[in-house]
C-alpha positions as CSV (number, residue, x, y, z in Angstrom):
1,M,68.5,13.9,-109.9
2,K,66.8,16.9,-111.3
3,H,64.4,19.3,-109.5
4,Q,61.3,17.3,-108.7
5,E,58.0,17.9,-106.7
6,K,57.8,14.7,-104.6
7,L,59.5,11.5,-103.8
8,V,58.7,8.4,-101.8
9,I,61.2,6.2,-100.1
10,N,59.9,2.7,-99.2
11,W,61.6,1.1,-96.3
12,H,60.7,-2.6,-95.8
13,L,61.6,-2.8,-92.1
14,L,61.3,-6.5,-91.7
15,E,60.5,-9.7,-93.6
16,A,58.4,-11.3,-90.9
17,C,54.6,-11.3,-91.3
18,N,51.7,-13.0,-89.7
19,Y,50.1,-13.8,-93.0
20,N,51.4,-16.0,-95.9
21,C,50.3,-14.2,-99.0
22,K,51.5,-16.4,-101.9
23,F,52.4,-13.5,-104.2
24,C,54.5,-11.6,-101.6
25,F,57.9,-10.5,-103.0
26,A,59.2,-9.3,-99.6
27,K,61.5,-12.2,-99.2
28,Y,65.0,-11.1,-98.3
29,D,67.7,-12.7,-96.2
30,G,65.6,-12.8,-93.0
31,D,65.6,-10.2,-90.3
32,K,68.9,-10.9,-88.5
33,G,70.8,-7.7,-88.6
34,A,67.9,-5.6,-89.6
35,V,68.5,-1.9,-89.1
36,Y,65.4,-1.3,-87.0
37,Q,66.9,-3.5,-84.2
38,N,69.4,-0.7,-83.5
39,A,67.9,2.7,-82.6
40,D,71.1,4.6,-83.4
41,K,71.5,3.0,-86.8
42,T,67.8,3.7,-87.5
43,T,68.3,7.4,-86.8
44,Q,71.5,7.4,-88.8
45,L,69.8,5.9,-91.8
46,L,66.9,8.2,-91.7
47,E,69.1,11.3,-91.4
48,A,71.3,10.1,-94.2
49,L,68.3,9.6,-96.5
50,W,67.0,13.0,-95.6
51,N,70.3,14.8,-96.1
52,Y,70.8,13.2,-99.5
53,F,67.3,13.5,-101.0
54,K,66.0,16.7,-99.3
55,P,68.4,19.1,-101.0
56,Q,67.1,18.0,-104.4
57,Q,64.1,20.3,-104.0
58,F,61.1,18.1,-103.1
59,N,59.1,21.0,-101.7
60,N,58.5,19.4,-98.3
61,R,57.1,16.4,-100.0
62,L,59.7,13.8,-99.2
63,R,57.8,10.8,-97.8
64,L,59.0,7.8,-95.9
65,N,56.7,4.8,-96.5
66,I,57.1,2.0,-94.0
67,A,56.4,-1.5,-95.3
68,G,57.4,-5.1,-94.5
69,G,56.6,-8.0,-94.0
70,E,54.1,-6.6,-91.6
71,P,55.5,-3.5,-89.8
72,T,52.8,-3.4,-87.1
73,L,54.4,-6.5,-85.6
74,L,57.0,-4.1,-84.2
75,Q,54.5,-1.8,-82.5
76,G,56.6,0.2,-80.1
77,K,59.7,0.2,-82.4
78,L,57.5,1.2,-85.3
79,L,56.0,4.2,-83.4
80,K,59.5,5.3,-82.5
81,I,60.7,5.1,-86.1
82,L,57.7,7.2,-87.3
83,Q,58.3,9.8,-84.5
84,V,62.0,10.1,-85.5
85,A,61.1,10.4,-89.2
86,K,58.6,13.1,-88.4
87,Q,61.1,15.0,-86.3
88,I,63.6,14.9,-89.1
89,G,61.0,16.3,-91.5
90,F,59.6,13.4,-93.5
91,K,56.0,12.9,-94.4
92,T,55.1,9.4,-93.2
93,S,53.0,6.6,-94.4
94,I,52.6,2.8,-93.8
95,I,51.4,-0.2,-95.6
96,T,49.7,-2.8,-93.3
97,N,47.4,-5.8,-93.5
98,A,45.5,-4.1,-90.6
99,S,45.5,-7.2,-88.4
100,Y,46.9,-5.4,-85.4
101,L,44.8,-2.2,-85.6
102,H,42.3,-3.7,-83.1
103,N,44.8,-2.6,-80.4
104,I,43.2,0.8,-79.7
105,E,46.2,2.2,-77.7
106,F,48.7,1.3,-80.4
107,A,46.4,2.3,-83.3
108,T,45.7,5.7,-81.7
109,H,49.5,6.5,-81.5
110,L,50.0,5.1,-85.0
111,Y,47.4,7.3,-86.6
112,K,48.7,10.4,-84.9
113,N,52.1,9.8,-86.5
114,L,50.9,9.2,-90.1
115,D,50.1,11.3,-93.0
116,I,48.8,8.3,-95.0
117,L,47.4,5.0,-93.7
118,G,47.7,2.3,-96.4
119,I,45.9,-1.0,-96.0
120,S,46.4,-4.0,-98.2
121,I,43.0,-5.5,-99.3
122,D,42.9,-8.1,-102.0
123,A,39.5,-9.6,-101.5
124,I,36.5,-9.3,-99.3
125,D,35.5,-12.9,-99.8
126,T,37.0,-15.0,-96.9
127,Q,37.6,-18.0,-99.1
128,H,39.4,-15.9,-101.7
129,N,41.6,-14.5,-98.9
130,R,42.4,-18.0,-97.8
131,K,43.3,-19.1,-101.4
132,I,45.6,-16.1,-101.8
133,G,47.2,-16.9,-98.5
134,R,46.0,-13.9,-96.5
135,V,46.0,-16.1,-93.4
136,G,48.7,-17.3,-91.1
137,T,49.4,-19.0,-87.8
138,G,48.9,-17.7,-84.3
139,L,47.3,-14.5,-83.1
140,N,45.8,-12.1,-85.6
141,A,46.3,-14.6,-88.5
142,Q,42.7,-14.9,-89.8
143,P,41.3,-12.8,-92.7
144,L,39.7,-9.6,-91.5
145,E,36.1,-8.9,-92.3
146,A,35.1,-5.8,-94.3
147,V,33.3,-4.4,-91.2
148,D,36.6,-4.5,-89.3
149,I,38.5,-2.5,-92.0
150,I,35.6,0.0,-92.2
151,A,35.8,0.5,-88.4
152,Y,39.6,1.0,-88.4
153,V,39.4,3.6,-91.2
154,A,36.6,5.5,-89.3
155,M,38.7,5.5,-86.2
156,A,41.8,6.7,-88.0
157,R,39.9,9.6,-89.5
158,K,38.4,10.5,-86.1
159,I,41.7,10.5,-84.3
160,N,43.6,12.3,-87.2
161,P,41.2,14.2,-89.4
162,A,44.1,15.1,-91.8
163,I,45.1,11.5,-92.4
164,K,44.7,10.1,-96.0
165,I,43.6,6.6,-96.6
166,K,45.0,4.4,-99.3
167,I,43.9,0.9,-100.3
168,N,46.4,-1.5,-102.0
169,T,45.0,-4.4,-104.1
170,V,47.1,-7.0,-105.9
171,V,45.1,-8.3,-108.8
172,N,45.8,-12.0,-109.3
173,A,44.3,-15.3,-110.5
174,V,42.1,-15.7,-107.5
175,N,40.5,-12.2,-107.2
176,K,40.6,-11.2,-110.9
177,D,36.8,-11.5,-111.3
178,D,35.9,-9.9,-108.0
179,D,34.0,-6.6,-107.7
180,L,35.1,-4.5,-104.7
181,S,32.9,-1.5,-105.7
182,A,30.6,-1.6,-102.6
183,F,33.6,-1.9,-100.2
184,I,35.5,0.9,-101.8
185,A,32.4,3.1,-101.9
186,N,32.0,2.5,-98.2
187,I,35.6,3.2,-97.3
188,Q,35.9,6.2,-99.6
189,P,39.7,6.1,-99.7
190,D,41.7,9.0,-101.1
191,K,43.7,6.6,-103.3
192,W,43.3,3.0,-104.5
193,K,46.3,1.3,-106.0
194,L,45.8,-1.7,-108.2
195,F,48.8,-3.8,-108.9
196,Q,49.2,-6.6,-111.4
197,V,50.7,-9.5,-109.5
198,L,54.4,-9.9,-110.3
199,P,55.5,-13.1,-112.0
200,Q,58.5,-13.1,-109.7
201,S,56.4,-14.1,-106.8
202,N,54.1,-17.0,-107.6
203,D,53.5,-18.3,-111.1
204,K,50.2,-19.9,-110.2
205,L,48.7,-16.5,-109.3
206,I,49.8,-14.7,-112.5
207,V,47.0,-12.8,-114.3
208,S,47.1,-11.8,-117.9
209,D,47.3,-8.2,-119.0
210,D,43.8,-8.4,-120.3
211,K,42.4,-9.8,-117.1
212,F,44.2,-7.1,-115.1
213,H,42.8,-4.3,-117.4
214,Q,39.3,-5.9,-117.1
215,F,39.6,-5.6,-113.3
216,V,40.5,-2.0,-113.6
217,Q,37.6,-1.3,-116.1
218,R,35.1,-3.1,-113.8
219,H,35.9,-0.4,-111.2
220,Q,36.0,2.6,-113.5
221,A,33.5,4.4,-111.3
222,F,36.6,5.1,-109.1
223,N,38.9,6.3,-111.8
224,S,39.5,9.6,-110.0
225,I,41.3,7.7,-107.2
226,I,42.7,4.6,-109.0
227,I,46.3,4.2,-109.9
228,A,46.7,1.0,-111.9
229,E,50.2,-0.5,-112.2
230,D,51.0,-3.3,-114.5
231,N,54.3,-5.2,-114.3
232,D,56.1,-2.7,-116.5
233,A,55.0,0.3,-114.5
234,M,56.3,-1.2,-111.3
235,R,59.8,-2.0,-112.6
236,E,62.5,0.5,-111.4
237,S,59.8,3.1,-110.4
238,Y,60.2,2.5,-106.7
239,I,63.0,3.5,-104.3
240,M,63.1,0.5,-101.9
241,I,65.2,-0.3,-98.9
242,E,65.3,-3.8,-97.4
243,P,65.6,-4.7,-93.7
244,K,69.5,-4.6,-93.6
245,G,69.5,-1.1,-95.1
246,R,70.3,-1.8,-98.7
247,F,68.6,-0.3,-101.7
248,Y,67.1,-3.0,-103.9
249,Q,65.1,-3.6,-107.1
250,N,63.3,-6.6,-108.4
251,R,65.3,-8.4,-111.0
252,Q,64.5,-7.9,-114.7
253,D,63.1,-10.3,-117.3
254,N,60.8,-11.9,-114.7
255,Q,63.7,-13.5,-112.8
256,K,63.0,-14.2,-109.2
257,G,64.8,-12.5,-106.5
258,H,66.3,-9.0,-106.0
259,H,69.3,-6.9,-107.0
260,Y,70.9,-5.2,-103.9
261,S,73.2,-2.3,-103.4
262,Q,75.9,-2.4,-100.7
263,P,74.6,-1.3,-97.2
264,I,73.8,2.4,-97.2
265,L,75.4,3.0,-93.8
266,D,78.7,1.5,-95.0
267,I,79.2,3.5,-98.2
268,G,76.7,6.3,-98.0
269,V,73.4,7.1,-99.7
270,A,74.9,8.5,-102.9
271,E,77.2,5.6,-103.7
272,A,74.5,3.0,-102.7
273,F,71.9,4.7,-104.8
274,K,74.1,4.5,-107.9
275,Q,74.1,0.7,-107.6
276,I,70.4,0.3,-108.4
277,R,68.2,1.6,-111.2
278,F,65.5,4.1,-110.5
279,E,63.5,6.0,-113.1
280,Y,61.9,9.1,-111.7
281,E,59.7,9.7,-114.8
282,K,58.1,6.3,-114.3
283,F,57.6,7.1,-110.6
284,A,56.0,10.4,-111.4
285,S,53.7,9.0,-114.1
286,R,51.9,6.8,-111.5
287,Y,50.5,10.0,-110.0
288,Q,49.4,11.7,-113.2
289,P,45.8,10.3,-113.4
290,L,45.1,11.2,-109.8
291,V,42.5,13.9,-109.1
292,A,41.4,13.6,-105.5
293,F,44.8,12.7,-103.9
294,K,47.8,14.9,-104.3
295,D,50.3,13.7,-101.7
């Protein structure tokens, strides 16, 4: 890989989640044998990733993004992973549904170990969240209210003034006509990512290219922070690792499922990385329109 300015490695720690979003593509082989369950293997994986990618001149902008499932289900293990990543040298970020951020002690430690807090918000309307599946069973399974998200973001900024806030929204058949302008204006995120729902997840939630672009245009007041990713932009533009420590990519031609490398810890980062396709130019292009957010 040639000299680059930045790179993000997305590690999906676990498949488990307390919500049941119908478009979720994070369906692997379950969490049995997940790397996070072994502290030594976790450190080995992080060090291996750092040692392979860091020499390729990312100018101290090599970031580890923790995703799931829902990574905050792990709480203590998640905090330890972030601490180890920080010690190694990674910038750190997370994508969460925010349902566990009400735990002030946990959230306080979380914010202190993050450079970027990413929150998934697809709708403000409770009924729309229910139709999407942003509900589950048991504790913390109900849709959050806008006031809750606003409070969590305010707390994060108070505890860690340097933290950046990112909102992720998957545009789909349920929320395609929604207007989130008031919410986004209140949150004032540093970045707002709009994804066109992938056909690989749930055909009933597919939204046309036109409807996706209409959603983007409806929120053009936030163009300086919006990154809009249609299906093509998402293909092979992410470096992703699944719970068992394998690189993976979504299958092409709208086929469901994933293509996996062999386990990274078995054959090494270099060999495993050769087994999946990744286009750095597509990755970098997602950041070009960005004005207010540069990390």
